[in-house]
N, C-alpha and C positions, 0 to 999 in steps of 0.2 A: 263335067267341069266343076260345077257349083258343088259336089261332094267334098273334094279336097279343101275347097274354100271354107266350106263350113267345118271341116275337121282342123284346119290351120287356125281358124277362129278359136274353135274350141280349145286347141293346145294353148294358145295366148291366155284365154280367159283362165285356164288352170293355173299357169304361172302366177298370174296376177292374183288369184284366190290364195296362193299358196306361198307367197314371197317370204312370209315369216319362218317358213319352214325350209329343209333341206329338199332340194329340187333334183331329180335326176332326170337325164336327158332320155333314158329309155321310157320313163313314164310320160314326159312331155310328147315325145315323138309319136307313142303309143295312141294319144288322145287324137293326132291327126292321121291314125292308121298309115304310118309311114315308118320305114327303117330310121335309126339314128343317122346314118350317112345322109340319106336323102333329106330328111327333116333339116338337118343342119345346113346342107348347100341351098334348099329352097329359102329358108330362114335369113340366110346372109344375102341371097340375091334380092329378097323383097325388102328387108329392113336395113341393109347396109352395115349390119354388126353380127357378131356371133350370139349365140343363144346365151353363153354366160356374160358377154358384154352388156346384153339387154337386162338380164337378171340384176346384175350390178348395178347400172344405172337407175333401175326401177326402186332397188333397195336404198340407193344413196338418196333419191328423190322423197322417198317416204321418210327417210331418218331426217331429212332437213325440214320436213313439215313439222 
C-alpha cells in the first residue's frame, strides 16, 4: 500500500516543481505508476478536485504572491 502513496506524492511534487511549464496528465500519472484514468479518479477522490483544477489553483496562488 505504501508504494502507491509514495508514487502519488511523487506525482504531486512533480506538479509543484513544474507549475511554470505545460503539464501533461500522462507524465503526471506516470510518476504515480498509474494510468491516466485511475490517476484522475484517485486524485479526485483524495483531493476533491480534478488535476486541472488543482494546477490552476496552484498557479493562481503563485501569481497572487
